Structures are given as C-alpha cells and as structure tokens.
KOLBA-887049 format. One record per atom (N, C-alpha, C): residue in three letters; x, y, z. Coordinates in steps of 0.1 Angstrom, whole numbers, plus 5000, padded with zeros to 4 digits. Layout:
N
ALAXYZ ...
This chain:
519
MET903885900376 MET905285940378 MET906085840386 LYS905485800398 LYS906085710407 LYS906385570400 LYS905385520392 LYS905485400385 LYS906585400375 THR906685510368 THR907685530358 THR909085530364 LEU909185610375 LEU910485620382 LEU910885480387 PHE909985410393 PHE910285270398 PHE910785180387 PHE910085190376 PHE910485110364 PHE911885140360 LEU912285270359 LEU913585300355 LEU914585260365 LEU914285270378 LEU915185220388 LEU915385070386 MET914384990383 MET914484850381 MET915484820369 ILE915284900358 ILE916184880347 ILE917584910351 THR917785020358 THR919185050363 THR919684940372 PHE918884880381 PHE919284780390 PHE919784660382 VAL918984610372 VAL919384500364 VAL920684520357 SER920784640351 SER921984680343 SER923184670352 VAL923084730364 VAL924284740373 VAL924584600378 LEU923584530382 LEU923784390388 LEU924584310378 PHE924184310365 PHE924884210356 PHE925884280347 ALA926284400351 ALA927484460345 ALA928584450354 GLU928384380366 GLU929384360376 GLU930284250372 GLN931084190381 GLN932084100378 GLN931483960373 ARG932083920362 ARG931583800355 ARG932783710354 TYR932683590358 TYR933783490357 TYR933283360351 ALA934083300342 ALA933783180335 ALA934883080335 LEU934482950335 LEU935382840333 LEU934882770321 VAL935782750311 VAL935482680299 VAL936382560297 ILE935782450295 ILE936582320294 ILE936182250281 GLY937182220273 GLY936982140260 GLY937882020260 ASN937381900260 ASN938181780259 ASN937881710246 SER938881710237 SER938781640224 SER939681520223 ASN940881530228 ASN941881420226 ASN941981330238 TYR941181230237 TYR941081130248 TYR942081020247 THR942781000258 THR943880890258 THR943280750255 ASN942080730261 ASN941480590260 ASN940180590253 PHE939680700249 PHE938280700243 PHE938280770229 GLY939380770222 GLY939380830209 GLY939380980208 THR939181040197 THR939181180195 THR937881240190 LEU937481350196 LEU936281420192 LEU936681540184 ARG935981570173 ARG936381670164 ARG936381810170 ASN935381840178 ASN935081990180 ASN935182040194 PRO935281960205 PRO935282030218 PRO936282130221 VAL937582110216 VAL938582210218 VAL938182340210 ASN937682330198 ASN937282440191 ASN936082510198 ASP935182430203 ASP934082490211 ASP934482570222 ALA935482520230 ALA935982590242 ALA936682720237 ASN937582710227 ASN938282830222 ASN937282940218 ASP936282900210 ASP935283000205 ASP934383050216 MET934082960226 MET933283010237 MET934083110246 GLU935383080247 GLU936283180254 GLU936183320248 THR936383320234 THR936383440227 THR934983520229 ALA933883440228 ALA932583500229 ALA932383560243 LEU932783480253 LEU932483530267 LEU933383650270 LYS934583650265 LYS935483770268 LYS934883890262 SER934283880250 SER933684000243 SER932484040251 LEU931883960259 LEU930683990267 LEU931084030281 GLY932284050284 GLY932784100297 GLY933084000307 PHE933283870304 PHE933683770313 PHE935183760314 ASP935683740326 ASP937083700328 ASP937083540327 VAL937783490317 VAL937583350314 VAL938883270317 ASP938683160324 ASP939683060327 ASP939382940318 LYS940382890310 LYS940082790300 LYS940982670303 VAL940482540301 VAL941182420302 VAL940882340290 LEU941982300282 LEU941782220270 LEU942382080273 ASP941681970269 ASP942081840271 ASP942581820286 GLY941681850295 GLY942081860309 GLY941981720316 SER942981700325 SER942981590334 SER941981620345 LEU941581520353 LEU940681540364 LEU941281640374 SER942481630377 SER943181730386 SER943081870381 ARG943281890368 ARG943182030362 ARG941782080362 MET940781990359 MET939382030359 MET938982070373 GLU939381990383 GLU938982020397 GLU939682150402 THR940882170399 THR941582290403 THR940982410397 ALA940582400384 ALA939982520378 ALA938582540384 ALA937882440387 ALA936482450393 ALA936582520407 VAL937582480415 VAL937782550428 VAL938082690426 ARG938982720416 ARG939382860413 ARG938182940409 LEU937282890401 LEU936082960398 LEU935182990410 ARG934982890418 ARG934182910430 ARG934783020439 ASN936083010441 ASN936783110449 ASN936683250444 ARG936783270431 ARG936683400425 ARG935283460426 LEU934283370425 LEU932883420426 LEU932583460441 THR933183380450 THR932883410464 THR933583540468 GLU934783560463 GLU935483680466 GLU934883810460 ALA934283790448 ALA933683900441 ALA932383950448 GLY931683870456 GLY930583910463 GLY929283860456 ASN928183900462 ASN926883840458 ASN926283900446 ASP926984000439 ASP926384050427 ASP927183990415 SER927983890416 SER928783840405 SER928083730398 VAL928483700386 VAL927883610377 VAL928883500373 GLY928583370374 GLY929383260370 GLY928883190358 PHE929883140350 PHE929483070338 PHE930382950337 PHE929782830336 PHE930582700334 PHE930182640321 PHE931182610313 PHE930882540300 PHE931782420298 PHE931182310294 PHE931982190291 PHE931582130278 ALA932582090270 ALA932282020257 ALA933181890258 GLY932581780255 GLY933381660255 GLY932481540259 HIS933081430263 HIS932281310267 HIS931681330280 GLY930381280282 GLY929681280294 GLY928881160295 VAL928581110307 VAL927780990309 VAL927081000322 GLU925880940323 GLU925080930336 GLU924980790341 VAL925280770353 VAL925180640360 VAL924480660374 GLY923480590376 GLY922780590389 GLY922280730392 GLY921780810382 GLY921280940384 GLY922281050386 VAL923581010385 VAL924681110387 VAL925381130373 ASN925481260369 ASN926181300357 ASN927681320359 TYR928481260350 TYR929881270350 TYR930481330337 LEU931481420338 LEU932181470327 LEU933481400327 ILE933881350315 ILE935081260314 ILE936381340311 PRO937381330320 PRO938681390317 PRO939381330305 ALA940181410299 ALA940881370286 ALA941781250289 ASP942381240300 ASP943381130303 ASP942781010311 ALA941381010312 ALA940780920322 ALA940880770317 ASN941280690326 ASN941180540324 ASN940080490333 ILE938980450326 ILE937780410333 ILE937380270328 PRO937980160334 PRO937680030328 PRO936279980332 ASP935580040341 ASP934280000345 ASP933480120351 ARG932180110351 ARG931380220355 ARG931580260370 ASN931980160378 ASN932180180392 ASN933380270395 PHE934280300385 PHE935380390387 PHE935080530385 LEU933880560380 LEU933480700376 LEU933580790388 ARG933180750400 ARG933180830412 ARG934580890415 GLU935580810412 GLU936980850415 GLU937680910403 ARG937280880391 ARG938080920379 ARG937381010370 ALA936181050373 ALA935481150364 ALA934981270373 PHE934581370366 PHE934181500373 PHE932681500374 SER932181510386 SER930781510389 SER930181640386 VAL929081650378 VAL928381770376 VAL927781830389 GLN927281730397 GLN926681780410 GLN927681850419 VAL928981800419 VAL929981870426 VAL930182010421 MET930182030408 MET930382160402 MET929182250407 LEU927982200406 LEU926882280410 LEU926882310425 ASP927382220433 ASP927482250448 ASP928482360450 MET929582350443 MET930582460445 MET930082590441 LEU929382600429 LEU928782730425 LEU927782780435 ASN926982690440 ASN925982730450 ASN926582780462 ASP927782720466 ASP928482770478 ASP928982920476 SER929082960464 SER929583100462 SER928583200466 ARG927283170467 ARG926183260471 ARG926183390462 ASN926483370450 ASN926483490441 ASN925183510434 ALA924983610425 ALA923683640420 ALA923183540410 LEU923983480401 LEU923583390391 LEU924683310386 ASN924383180384 ASN925383090377 ASN924683020365 ILE925383020354 ILE924882960342 ILE925782840339 VAL925182720337 VAL925982600334 VAL925482550321 VAL926482530312 VAL926182480298 VAL926882350296 LEU926282240293 LEU926882110291 LEU926582060277 ASP927682070269 ASP927582000256 ASP928381870257 ALA927881780266 ALA928681670271 ALA927981540269 CYS927281530258 CYS926481400256 CYS926981330243 ARG928181350239 ARG928681270227 ARG928581120230 ASN928681050220 ASN928380900221 ASN929680840227 PHE929580820240 PHE930780770248 PHE931080620243 PRO932380600239 PRO932680470233 PRO933080360243 ALA933180380256 ALA933580280265 ALA932680160263 VAL933180040264 VAL932379910262 VAL931279910273 TRP931679940285 TRP930779920296 TRP929580030295 SER929780140288 SER928780240287 SER927580190280 ARG927580080273 ARG926380030266 ARG925379980276 THR925779960289 THR924879920299 THR924280040307 VAL924580160304 VAL924080270311 VAL923280360302 ASN922680460308 ASN921780550300 ASN922680640290 ARG922180660278 ARG922880750269 ARG922580900274 GLY923680980272 GLY923481120276 GLY923481140291 LEU923081260295 LEU922981300308 LEU921581300313 SER921381290326 SER920081290332 SER919681430337 VAL918381450339 VAL917881570344 VAL918281590359 ILE918781700363 ILE919081730377 ILE917781760384 ALA917381670393 ALA916081680399 ALA915881800407 ASN916881850414 ASN916781970423 ASN917882070421 PRO917882140409 PRO918982230407 PRO918982340417 PRO920082400421 PRO920182500431 PRO919482630427 ALA919082710436 ALA918482840433 ALA919482930426 ASN918883020417 ASN919683120410 ASN920683050400 HIS920282940394 HIS921082870384 HIS920182860371 ILE920882860360 ILE920382830347 ILE921182720342 ILE920582600338 ILE921382490334 ILE920882450320 MET921782440310 MET921382410296 MET922182290292 TYR921382190287 TYR921882070281 TYR921882070266 ALA922882020260 ALA922982020245 ALA921881940239 THR921381840247 THR920281750242 THR919581700254 GLY918381640252 GLY917581590263 GLY918081460269 ALA917481430281 ALA917881310288 ALA917781190279 GLY918781100280 GLY918780970272 GLY919080980258 THR919581100253 THR919881110239 THR921281170237 VAL921781170225 VAL923181200222 VAL923281330214 ALA924281410217 ALA924481540209 ALA925481510198 ALA925181580187 ALA926081560175 ALA927381640177 ASP928481580174 ASP929781650175 ASP929981760164 GLY929181750153 GLY929181850143 GLY930181820132 THR929881870120 THR930681840108 THR931581960105 GLY931282080111 GLY932082200109 GLY933082220120 ARG933282350123 ARG934182380133 ARG933682360147 ASN932382370149 ASN931782350162 ASN930782240163 GLY930482190175 GLY929382100177 GLY928082160173 LEU927182080169 LEU925882140165 LEU925282240175 PHE925182200187 PHE924582280198 PHE925482410200 THR926782390202 THR927582510206 THR927682610194 GLY927682560182 GLY927682650171 GLY926482740171 HIS925282690173 HIS924082770174 HIS924082860186 LEU924482810198 LEU924582890210 LEU925483010208 LEU926682990202 LEU927583100200 LEU926983210191 HIS926283160181 HIS925583260172 HIS924583340180 ASN923783280188 ASN922683350195 ASN923183440206 MET924283390213 MET924883470223 MET925383610218 ARG925783610206 ARG926383730200 ARG925383840195 GLN924083800195 GLN923083890191 GLN922783990202 PRO922684120199 PRO922484220209 PRO921084230213 GLY920784270226 GLY919484300231 GLY918584180233 ILE919184060234 ILE918383940236 ILE918583890251 GLU917483870258 GLU917583820272 GLU918083680272 VAL918783640282 VAL919483510283 VAL918483390280 SER917283390286 SER916383280284 SER915983270270 ASP915883390263 ASP915583390249 ASP916783340240 VAL917983370245 VAL919183310238 VAL919083160238 PHE918783100249 PHE918682960250 PHE917482900243 ARG916382970244 ARG915182920236 ARG915382920221 ARG916083030216 ARG916383030202 ARG917382920198 THR918282890207 THR919282780204 THR918482650204 MET917582630213 MET916782500214 MET916082480200 ARG915382590196 ARG914682590183 ARG915682560171 ASP916782630171 ASP917682620159 ASP918282480159 VAL918682420170 VAL919282290170 VAL918182180166 ALA916982200171 ALA915982100168 ALA915682110153 ASP915582230147 ASP915382240133 ASP916482180125 ALA917782210129 ALA918882170121 ALA919082020121 SER918581950132 SER918781810133 SER917481730130 ASN916481800124 ASN915181740121 ASN914581670134 ASN914781740145 ASN914181700158 ASN914881580164 GLN916081540158 GLN916881430164 GLN917581480177 GLN917881600178 GLN918581660189 GLN917781770194 ARG917281770207 ARG916481870212 ARG917081910226 PRO917782030226 PRO918382080239 PRO917282090250 ALA917782090262 ALA916882100273 ALA917382210283 LEU916482290288 LEU916782400297 LEU916082390310 TYR916782410321 TYR916182410334 TYR916682530342 THR915782600348 THR916182730353 THR915482760367 ASP916182820376 ASP915582870388 ASP916083010390 PHE915683100380 PHE916183240380 PHE915083320373 ALA914483420380 ALA913283480375 ALA913583620369 ARG914783680371 ARG914983820366 ARG915483810352 ALA915283930345 ALA915783950332 ALA917283970333 VAL918083910324 VAL919583920324 VAL919983910309 TYR920983990306 TYR921483990292 TYR922983960291 PHE923383880281 PHE924783850279 PHE925483980275 GLY924884060266 GLY925484180260 GLY924584300263 SER924384380253 SER923584500255 SER922084470257 GLN921484560264 GLN919984550267 GLN919284630257 PRO917984590254 PRO917184680246 PRO916884810253 ALA916584920246 ALA916285040252 ALA914985030261 PRO915085090273 PRO913885080282 PRO912685150276 VAL911485090279 VAL910285150275 VAL909385180287 ALA908485270285 ALA907685310297 ALA906785190301 ALA906585170313 ALA905785060318 ALA904285090314 ILE903584980310 ILE902185000307 ILE901284950319 PRO900485030325 PRO899784990336 PRO898684890332 PRO898284800341 PRO897184710338 PRO895884780335 PRO894984720327 PRO893684780324 PRO892884790337 ALA891984890337 ALA891184920349 ALA890384810354 GLN889884720345 GLN889084610349 GLN889884490355 VAL891184500355 VAL892084400361 VAL892984460371 THR892384510382 THR893184570393 THR893284480404 PRO894484410406 PRO894684320417 PRO894784390430 ALA894684320441 ALA894884370454 ALA896284430455 PRO896484530464 PRO897784590465 PRO898984490467 ALA898684390476 ALA899784300479 ALA900184210467 LEU899284210457 LEU899484110446 LEU899884190433 GLN900284310434 GLN900584390422 GLN901684320414 PRO901684320400 PRO902784260392 PRO903984350393 THR905084290390 THR906384360390 THR906384450377 PRO907284550377 PRO907284640365 PRO907784580352 VAL908384460353 VAL908884400341 VAL907784340332 ILE906584330337 ILE905484290329 ILE905084390319 THR904884350307 THR904784440296 THR903284460291 THR902884370282 THR901584390275 THR900384330283 PRO899484410289 PRO898284350295 PRO897284300285 VAL896484210289 VAL895484160280 VAL894184160287 ALA893084150279 ALA891784150284 ALA891484030293 PRO890584040302 PRO890283930311 PRO889483820303 PRO889483700308 PRO888783600300 PRO887283630299 GLN886683580288 GLN885283610286 GLN884383520295 ARG884883410299 ARG884083320308 ARG884883290321 PRO884183270332 PRO884883230344 PRO885583100343 ALA886583070351 ALA887282950350 ALA886382830354 THR885382850361 THR884482740365 THR883882680353 ASP883782740341 ASP883282680329 ASP884082570324 ASN885382560328 ASN886182450325 ASN886482360337 MET885582360347 MET885782270358 MET884782150357 VAL885182040362 VAL884381920362 VAL884081880377 ARG882781860379 ARG882381820393 ARG882681680395 ILE883481650406 ILE883881510409 ILE883081460421 PRO882081370419 PRO881381320431 PRO882281250441 GLY881881260454 GLY882681200464 GLY882681050463 GLY883580980470 GLY883680840470 GLY884980790476 SER885480680471 SER886780630477 SER887480550467 PHE888780520470 PHE889680440462 PHE890580360471 GLN891180260466 GLN892080180474 GLN893580220471 ARG894280260482 ARG895680290481 ARG896380180488 GLY896980090481 GLY897579970488 GLY896479900495 ARG896679880508 ARG895779800517 ARG894679890523 TYR894780020521 TYR893880110528 TYR892980190519 ARG891780220525 ARG890780290517 ARG890880440520 ILE890880520509 ILE890980660510 ILE889580720505 THR888980800514 THR887680850511 THR887881000507 ILE887181040497 ILE887281180492 ILE885881250491 SER885781370496 SER884581440495 SER884381500481 SER883181540477 SER882981600464 SER883781730462 PHE884281750450 PHE885081870447 PHE885081890432 SER885582000427 SER885682020413 SER887182030409 MET887381990396 MET888781990391 MET888782040377 GLY889882110373 GLY889982160360 GLY889982050349 LYS889182070339 LYS889081970328 LYS890481950321 TYR891282060321 TYR892582050314 TYR893682110324 PRO894982090322 PRO895982170328 PRO895782310325 VAL896182400333 VAL896082550331 VAL896882580318 THR896282640308 THR896982670296 THR897782810297 GLN898582830287 GLN899382960287 GLN898383080285 LYS897383060277 LYS896383170275 LYS895683200288 GLU895283100296 GLU894683120309 GLU895683190318 TRP896883140318 TRP897883200327 TRP898083350324 ARG898283380311 ARG898583520307 ARG897383610310 GLU896183560309 GLU894983650312 GLU894983690327 VAL895583610335 VAL895583650350 VAL896883710354 MET897983660349 MET899283700354 MET899983800345 ARG899483810333 ARG899983910323 ARG901483890319 THR901983770320 THR903283730315 THR903283590313 ILE904283540305 ILE904383400301 ILE905783350305 PRO905883250314 PRO907183200318 PRO907583080309 SER906683030301 SER906882900294 SER907982910284 LEU908682800282 LEU909682780272 LEU909082730259 LEU908082650260 LEU907482580248 LEU906182650246 GLN906182760238 GLN905082850238 GLN903982820229 GLY902682850233 GLY901482830225 GLY900282850234 ASP899282920229 ASP898182960238 ASP897482840244 ASN897382730237 ASN896682610242 ASN897582500247 LEU898882530248 LEU899782440255 LEU899682460270 PRO899982360278 PRO899982380292 PRO901082480296 VAL900782570305 VAL901782660311 VAL902782570318 GLU904182600316 GLU905182530324 GLU906182630328 GLN907282580334 GLN908282670341 GLN907582740352 ILE906682660359 ILE905882720370 ILE906382660383 THR906782740393 THR907082690406 THR905682660413 TRP905882590424 TRP904682560433 TRP904082690438 PHE904982790442 PHE904582920446 PHE903782990435 ASP904282980423 ASP903583050412 ASP902183000411 ALA901982870412 ALA900682810410 ALA899782860421 VAL900282860434 VAL899482920445 VAL899083060442 GLU899983140437 GLU899683280434 GLU898583290424 TYR898683210413 TYR897683210403 TYR896283180409 CYS896183080418 CYS894983040424 CYS894383160431 ASN895183230439 ASN894683350446 ASN894183460437 ARG894983490427 ARG894583600417 ARG893383570410 LEU893283450405 LEU891983410398 LEU890783410407 SER890983370420 SER889883380429 SER889383530431 GLN890383620432 GLN889983760434 GLN889283810422 ARG889683770410 ARG889083820398 ARG887583780397 GLU887283660403 GLU885983610402 GLU885183630415 GLY885683720424 GLY884983760436 GLY884883650446 LEU885883560446 LEU885883450456 LEU886983480466 THR886883410477 THR887783430488 THR889083350486 PRO890283410484 PRO891483330482 PRO891683230492 ALA892183110488 ALA892283000497 ALA893683010504 TYR894583080499 TYR895983080505 TYR896383210510 THR897083210521 THR897783320527 THR899283300526 MET900083400521 MET901483380520 MET902183490529 THR903083440537 THR903883530546 THR905383510543 GLY906183610545 GLY907583590544 GLY907983570530 ARG907183620520 ARG907583590506 ARG908783670502 THR909483620492 THR910683680487 THR910583690472 PRO910583810466 PRO910783940472 PRO909583980481 ALA909784080489 ALA908784110500 ALA907484150494 THR907384200482 THR906184230475 THR906384190460 GLY905184170454 GLY905284140439 GLY905384000436 TYR905783970423 TYR905783840417 TYR906983840408 PRO907783740406 PRO907583600411 PRO907983590426 ILE907483480431 ILE907783450445 ILE908683330446 THR909783340453 THR910683230454 THR910683160467 ALA910083220477 ALA909983150490 ALA908883220498 ALA908083150505 ALA907083200514 ALA906583090523 THR905883130534 THR905183030542 THR903683040537 VAL903082930533 VAL901782930527 VAL900882850537 THR899782920540 THR898682850548 THR897482840540 TRP896682730542 TRP895482700534 TRP894282710542 ASN893382800539 ASN892082820545 ASN891082720538 ARG890882610543 ARG890082510536 ARG888582540535 SER888182640543 SER886782680543 SER886582790532 ALA887682850526 ALA887482950516 ALA886882890503 ASN886282970495 ASN885582920483 ASN886482950471 GLY887682990473 GLY888583020461 GLY889182900455 TYR889882920444 TYR890582810437 TYR891782760445 CYS892182640443 CYS893382580450 CYS893982470442 LEU895082420447 LEU895682300441 LEU894982180446 PRO894882070439 PRO894281950444 PRO895281890454 THR894781820464 THR895581740472 THR896081620464 GLU897081550468 GLU897581440461 GLU896481330461 ALA895681310472 ALA894681210472 ALA893481250462 GLU893181380462 GLU892081420452 GLU892581400438 TRP893881430435 TRP894381410422 TRP894281270418 GLU894781180427 GLU894781030423 GLU893380980421 TYR892481020430 TYR891080980429 TYR890481020416 ALA890681150412 ALA890181200399 ALA890781130388 ALA892081110388 ALA892781040377 ALA892280900375 ARG891980830386 ARG891580690385 ARG890080680379 GLY889380790380 GLY888080800374 GLY886980810384 GLY887380840397 GLY886380870407 GLY885980740415 ASN884680750420 ASN884280640429 ASN884280510422 GLY884880410428 GLY884880280423 GLY885980260412 SER886680370409 SER887780360399 SER887280280386 PRO886380330378 PRO885880260367 PRO886980210358 GLY886980080355 GLY887880020346 GLY889279980352 ASN889580040364 ASN890780010371 ASN891980020361 PHE892080130354 PHE893080140344 PHE894480180350 THR895580140343 THR896880170348 THR897180320346 HIS896680380335 HIS896780520332 HIS895380590333 SER895380720333 SER894080790335 SER893180770323 GLY892280670324 GLY891280650313 GLY891580530304 SER892680470305 SER893080360296 SER894280280301 ASN894280150297 ASN895580070298 ASN896480100287 ASN896080160276 ASN896880190265 ASN897380340266 VAL898580350270 VAL899080490274 VAL898980580262 ASN899080530249 ASN899080620238 ASN897680680235 GLU896680620241 GLU895280680240 GLU895080800248 VAL895780810259 VAL895480910269 VAL896681010273 ALA897880980268 ALA898981050274 ALA899981090263 TRP900581210265 TRP901781260257 TRP902981230266 TYR903881140262 TYR904981110270 TYR906181100260 SER907381060265 SER908581070257 SER908581010244 ALA907880890243 ALA907880820230 ALA906980870219 ASN905980960223 ASN905081010213 ASN904881160213 SER905681230221 SER905381380223 SER906181460213 GLY907181400206 GLY908081480197 GLY908981580205 GLY909181550218 GLY910081640226 GLY909481770230 SER908181770232 SER907481900235 SER906181880242 THR905681980249 THR904281970253 THR903381970241 GLN902081930243 GLN901081930232 GLN899782000237 VAL899082040227 VAL897782110229 VAL896882030239 VAL896382090249 VAL895582020259 VAL894281960252 GLY893781850258 GLY892581800253 GLY892581720240 THR893781690235 THR893881620222 THR893981470223 LYS894081420236 LYS893981280238 LYS892681240245 LYS892381110246 LYS891181060252 LYS890981100266 PRO889781150271 PRO889581180285 PRO889381060293 ASN889381070306 ASN889080960315 ASN887580960317 ALA887080870325 ALA885580850327 ALA884980980333 LEU885681060339 LEU885081190345 LEU885181300335 GLY885681280323 GLY885881390314 GLY887081480316 LEU888081430323 LEU889381500326 LEU890381460315 TYR891081560310 TYR892081530299 TYR893481550305 ASP894381480299 ASP895881500302 ASP896181480317 MET895481400324 MET895881360337 MET897081270337 SER897281200326 SER898481120323 SER899281200312 GLY900481230315 GLY901381290305 GLY901181440303 ASN901781490293 ASN901881630289 ASN902681710299 VAL902181740311 VAL903081800321 VAL902781740335 TRP903781730343 TRP903581700357 TRP902781810363 GLU901981770373 GLU900981870379 GLU901281880394 TRP901482010398 TRP901682030412 TRP900482000421 CYS900681930432 CYS899681910442 CYS899981990455 TRP898982000464 TRP899182080476 TRP900282010485 ASP900381880485 ASP900981810496 ASP902581820496 TRP903081820508 TRP904481790510 TRP904681640507 ARG905881600502 ARG906081460500 ARG906381400513 GLY905681290516 GLY905981210528 GLY905481070526 ASN905680990536 ASN905180850535 ASN903680850537 TYR902980760530 TYR901580740532 TYR901280680546 PRO900380730553 PRO899980670566 PRO899380530564 ARG899680440573 ARG899180310572 ARG897880300579 ALA896880360573 ALA895480360578 ALA894580420568 ALA893280380570 ALA892280440561 ALA892180590565 GLN891880680555 GLN891780820557 GLN890680880549 THR890281000554 THR889281080547 THR889781220544 ASP889781250532 ASP890381380527 ASP891681420533 PRO892681330531 PRO894081360536 PRO894681480529 ILE895581550536 ILE896281660529 ILE897781650530 GLY898281530533 GLY899681500532 GLY900381540545 ALA901781530544 ALA902581560556 ALA902481710560 SER902781730572 SER902681870578 SER903881960574 SER904981900569 SER906181970565 SER906981880556 GLY907981940550 GLY908881860541 GLY909781950533 THR910481890524 THR911381960515 THR910781970501 ASN910081870496 ASN909581870483 ASN908081870483 ARG907481930473 ARG905981910471 ARG905781810460 VAL904581740461 VAL904281630452 VAL903881680438 VAL904281620428 VAL903781640414 VAL903281500410 ARG902281500401 ARG901581380396 ARG901481380381 GLY901381270375 GLY900881250362 GLY901881220351 GLY903181240354 GLY904181230343 GLY904181340333 SER904981330323 SER905081450313 SER905481400299 TRP905581490290 TRP906081470277 TRP907481430277 HIS908181460287 HIS909681440288 HIS909981300293 ASP908981230300 ASP909281110307 ASP908680990301 SER909180870305 SER908680750300 SER907280720305 ALA906580620299 ALA905180590301 ALA904980550316 GLY905980490322 GLY905680440336 GLY905380560345 TYR905880680343 TYR905680790352 TYR904180840350 ALA903580800339 ALA902180850336 ALA901080770342 ARG901480670350 ARG900480580357 ARG899780660367 SER898480630369 SER897680710379 SER898280690393 ALA898880580396 ALA899380560410 ALA900780610412 ASP901480660402 ASP902880700403 ASP902980840410 ARG903980860418 ARG904180990424 ARG905681030423 TYR905781160423 TYR907181220422 TYR907081350430 SER908281410433 SER908181530441 SER909381620436 ILE909181750438 ILE910181850434 ILE910181960444 GLN911282020446 GLN911382140455 GLN910382250450 PRO909682310459 PRO908582400454 PRO909082530447 ASN910382560448 ASN910782680441 ASN911482650428 ASN911382530423 ASN912082490411 ASN911082510399 ARG911682540387 ARG910982550375 ARG911482450365 PHE910582380358 PHE910982290348 PHE910082310336 GLN910482270324 GLN909682290312 GLN908782170310 PHE908682080321 PHE907781970320 PHE906881970333 VAL906782080340 VAL905882090352 VAL904882200351 GLY903682170352 GLY902582270353 GLY901582240364 PHE900282270362 PHE899382240372 PHE897982250367 ARG896982200375 ARG895582230371 ARG894882270384 LEU893682330383 LEU892982390394 LEU892082290400 ALA891782310413 ALA890782240421 ALA889882350427 HIS888682310431 HIS887682410437 HIS886782330446 PRO886482390458 PRO885582310467 PRO884282270461 
C-alpha cells in the first residue's frame, strides 16, 4: 500500500511540476540581408509557436530578427522564467543559419553583416550566452532546440566547421536538441517546414509520449527520411519523466523480483517499470586479467599492479539486469549503454558488487536526490581494499588499451595502427553506437577500447605529475572526470590510446559509457 501511494504521489508531482508555467522563445530567420533567403525558418517558427501554445506554453516569437531583437527576447525569456520560480519550464527554438568557430556556436541574425569570422563575437548570437541566461533562471527544466545548421553561404565560412559543435558541458536540467550532428548540415526542406522541424512538430503533437521519446522518434524519422544523411543529436542532463502534452494513465508499480533485492539505500525509484531476471553468469565471466607491468607516459614510467578489466564496455542488457531501466538513446541489448553519468557508473559498480556478494568499492554521501536513483551529485569515496567492481583509473585504462606490459606493437590505437580494424568512429559508425566486440581486440583480448563510446575513468582531470608513479589515481579534486577511448561520434584522433578528454561527472551524452574494473 505504501509503495502504491508513493508511486501515485510521484505521478502527481510530475504532473503538477510540468503543468506549471511554461515560457518559450521561438526565432525563425529566413530573409537574410547579406546571406540570401532560406525557404522554411519563418514557417518553422510560426508552426512551432502554434504547437507550443497548444501545449500550454506562453510563446514569444521573433521573425527575421536582428541581433538586438534576439538579445532582447532572450533576456525577456530569462526574466519570465526567473520570476515564475523554480517549477517553471523554458523552451528556446531557433531556425536559420548557424555556424561554429573555435568551439563556439553562433546563430546568425537576419540583418547581420559579417565580412569575416572574427566579427561573429560582436555581430552574431552566441548559443552559450543563451544557455548561461537560461541556467541563471534556476528553473526546473529548459529545452533548447537548434535547427540552425543550414549551409551558411558566407565566403569565409568555407574555412570553418560545417554545422554546430557539441556543447562540452551543458548546464544541469537542460535538454539540447540539434537538427543534425556536429560537422554536418541540416536540410532546409522542400515542403512547408525544414526536414527536422517538420518531424519534430509531428511527434510533439502525439499524446502520452515522454519528451525524450519525442526527440528519439524525431532522430529516427529524420535519419530514415534522409537516408542517414542527416542525423539529429540529443544531449540531456535531466533525469525525470516530462511530457509536452497529456501523460499516459498511471499504472501500478511492479516491485522488483525477490531474488533481486538491493540494499535499502540503493532502492530504485518508482518510475522503474519492468523488472528482469538476474544474469545467468557473474560479470567476472566477461573480465580479462591484466598482468602488472609498466608503460611510458612521456618521459616517465608508470607502473601498474595486476587487475581485471571488462572485455567489453557495459552493454544495455547488462545495465538493465542490474538497474532495471535503460537510459540509452541508441537502443539495443548488445550496444554499449550510454547517456550514463559518472555517478550512474559508480552506482552500477556498487549494485553489481552487492548482487555477487562482494564489498562495494564506493561510498556516496550527500547524494541528490537524498535516496534512490538517478544520482546527480554526491561525494564519492573509494575503498581500494574492497573486492567490489570499480571504474578503472586513467593509468589502468591506458595501460590496458596499449596492450599491457611492454605495450606490444606500440600501436597508436588499441590493438592496431589501422583505426578501422579496431574502432567505431565518425567515419565508419554510420552515426550510431555498434554491437560490442565486432572489431578486432587488442593483445589482451579487450574489445572497443578505441571508439564506440568514451569510457568513464575514476580520475579527476588534472595535469600529469612529472615523475615516475606506481598505481596513480589522479588529482585529488577537480571539475571534470576523465573519459578515454573516443567514440562513434568523434574523429579517429580521439580514439588513440594516449588521447584523453574530460566531462563534468553529472553530464549525460549518447557517446559516453564505461567498462568495469576489478582488483
């Protein structure tokens, strides 16, 4: 009875939260003074206004806007959300020309005169500025939709990247949808709407579909309609269920099966639906023992003790068997799980350890929410003497990717100098994750260490010490956690065994997953 009551209270909470004040800014720039005319952005903005109003949004619209009008409307949206309080929802939509220079995305005003890329900072509208203003509102959720990757005709634009770049650190409680992936161009469309916006409008109007599913359906529809020439991209840091329109009728919560009873502090939230049977074999069956040894990092020798590492990235089937839910956007049992925060990966390690009778390696305090899952913030401590599963350190990851002691072959990528032999990356992935283990393994029998998905490591991002080390665990604090290996979304250079990148630990991307380590 208590579980059922709590579930119904959660349904009521979500309904009330997102039935509250909704504000939107819609911009469509078609008639450019210096860059020609686009067929559909004004239509896109008009039709988006109509759709959003029918879904309860108070909509502010700008057509063929100057920089001043766009900025004024953006400030107005921020102020309305701030005044509405922390249960309000914001929506920003732009259709028109967009360009990325130096990692910064710019939306082009209709009257802009931009004779050179260096004028963008003063004469174009920065997406990051828009995100910063929305984040300042401290409201419940902001949704940003950018159909802004038309083929920009400025002569100087031939020297910059096509389309918009991925925002490396999107703010919390934001959902950001791009009409197409990084480095590609969105079709303006041959009908009334752009290819992307037309499909988005259709899916937004369908009743009872959760917002993330609306965007996933749009991704699928646009990819199908363009024969995979245009593949939208979705980046989110929002874990709750939210609906544009009506919600499906609530159903009674299904308790987990008796043989999968987690510890009280790790109980799943009531939104988890269908439980599944536990795996038939322990995770250790897919672990590879890595003999200790050393490798050269620049001028310094790094020594690593023996440990075990997952043969593959954690798959969606493995994730679901432990967590009983799937966060991934690119779904398939044997695809790597993605849309996983660093905290999610830590939680998985602990739950899997408990299932197999091991001592969890991690202790989390100050988690948000106070109980349950997902976790968006916590202080995590690592008991290195525990026998439970954990994330590899960055040094362990690189040592294993290189092939272990002596780094057999000294390959640029994990197992080969030919990236196509061992990695799924932007040029061969078809715009998606791929089934694990379908490329050549490295000398240790590890698959997908290069490409497919970036993999979370334990370490905070910091400068490498200028000294030889034994079993280093990285910086003692920081802002970002290290990810390694590159992904299906990125170029071959990121898939090198020596390459490193970092992401804020509460961010979710469809190109970030993880693999297990074990003492």
